N, C-alpha and C positions, 0 to 999 in steps of 0.2 A: 261309463268311469263313474265317480264317486263324487268326485272333484267337484263336477257342475253341480251334482244335486247342494253341495253346501254352499257352493259359492251362490247360488239362487236364494238362498237364505237370509232375509233381511235383520241383522240385527237390530236396527232400531224397532223393528217395527213389536207390538207388545202382542201380535196375532201372532206370530210366527213364535216366540217363547216357547222351549218346549217341543219344537218339531222333530218329529220322529223322521227318520230318512233309512230305507227299508233297503236291502240287500237282498234279492232272489236269484235263484241258480249262482252259477260260478260266475269267477270273474277273474281274469289273467291280464297283472297292471304292466305296464311297455316300460322301458326305461323312464319315460320321461311322465309318466304317473304315480308320480310318490304323492302321497295323500295328507294333506295341512287342514288337521278339524279345525277351526279358525273360528268358527262360530260359537260363544257360550249360549249354556243350554241347550243343546240335542241330543238326540240320542241317534246314535249310528248301530242299527240291529239285521240280524238276520231271519229272513221268515223263510216260514215252511224249512223246515230243518236251518242244520246249521252250514249252509253257503260257504266254501271254499274262495279264498282270495289267496290267489299263485303272484305271489311278488318273485319268483327263482329267475324268470326272466328278465329281472328287475339286478345284474348283478353289481354289486359296488366297484369292485375290483380290487385289486391290492392296495393291502395299505389305510384302508378308507373306512370312514364310517358312512353308514347313509339309516334314513329313518323311513321304512317300507312306509309306516304314518305315524303321524307325529299332533299330538293334541294341543296345540297352543293356548287355546281358549279354557275360559272355568267351568268347572258344571258341566260338562260331556261325558256321557253314556255312552259305552263303546263295549255290546254283547250279544252273544250265540252267532258269533264268527269263526270261520276256519282260518289259516293265514301258517301257507308255507312259502318259508322265511332263508333268504341267501345267507350263511356265515359259516366263516372255517379259521382256521389260525391268522390269515392273513386279511380279511374283511368281515366287516360287520354289518350286517344290516338287522333294523329290530323296531319294535313299535315304542316310542318315546314318548312320556308322558310329561308334558311341562306346561300344561294349563292346571288350573287348582283347583281343590274337589273334583277328579274325575273320579267314573267309576268305571271299573274295565272287569265284566262279569259275562264268564261264563265260552271264554275266548278258549281256542285250540290253537295252540303254536306249535311248528316244527320245522325245525330246518334238516334239509335233507342232507345236508352235508355232514361229514363227524362231528361228535358234540365237543366242546370248547365250552369257556369259561366264558366267553361273550355273553352279553344278557343279551335275551331277544323280547323281554319287557323291560323297557329301563322307566324308572320312577322321577324327577327334575321337578316337583312340584309341593306344595301346599298341601296336604291331606289328603292325598290320594287311598284311593281303595283297590285291591283286585283282591278277585272271590270267585270262586270255582272253576278255575281255569288248568287248563293242562299243558302242559308245556315239555314237549321234545329235544333234547341234543341243545339245552342252552337257559341258565338261570332266569328267575325275574332279580331286579336289584334294584335296590333303593340308595342310586345316587348322592353325593354329599350337596347336592343343591334340594334334596327332599326334604321338606322342613316341617313342622306341628304333626299332625299326625298321623303314624303309616297304618295303616291295617292291610294285612294278606291273611289270609283266610280260604280254608277248604279247597286249594289249589295243589296243586298232583305236579310234579317236577321230575321227570325221567333224563337218565341218558346224559348226565352233566361229568366235565372232566373235576371241578372242585365242589363250590359252596351250590347247594341246587338254590337257597336265596338265601340273601346276603345283601347289606348297607352300613353306610357308615354313622353311628352313633353320633356323630355333630356333625357339623358343618365349617367351616375356616372360619367364621366368627366365633364360635366356640359354642355355639346356640343348640342345645341337645335337642335330640327326638323322642316322640313318644308311639314306640309300637308295640301294634297289634300283632304278631303274628303267630295263631292257632290252628290246628285242626289240617297243617300242612303236611303230604308224605313227600319225600323224597327220595329217591331209588336211584345209584350211580351205580 
């Protein structure tokens, strides 16, 4: 599992700043294996190709939202991985970015269920970047809580019900956001 490797990083150690955690080969997440990237300035990356993280055995159940991965720390990078995620009209499983200055790069995120408007990748932090990702059967969303500079570039989104990339223009306090959304392709 990935979580024990993340938990082993000492967030107070300068020697461990910039730690890289590699995933090699496939990984199936069981129902209790949800991943919280809760240590700042680490990189979670695939080695030897793009390994698959299978979350489809981790069914969130009717009427629920569950984060397969949640980035809660700042300065985190997740790259070069493939995620199979459960989402349908009644349940939503996703990757949630709530840590500031996170970078999501080169991910393949797929829901084997029917296409929905439920986001597979949801941004709820300051200054997130999503680049070079492929999403199938669900959009990229910048939630109301996302603030600052929101960069979404070079992504491909396929088979969504509505918008492939969407975001709130301001939060509940009226603060506006700076969006850079370019060189993306959306195919419905």
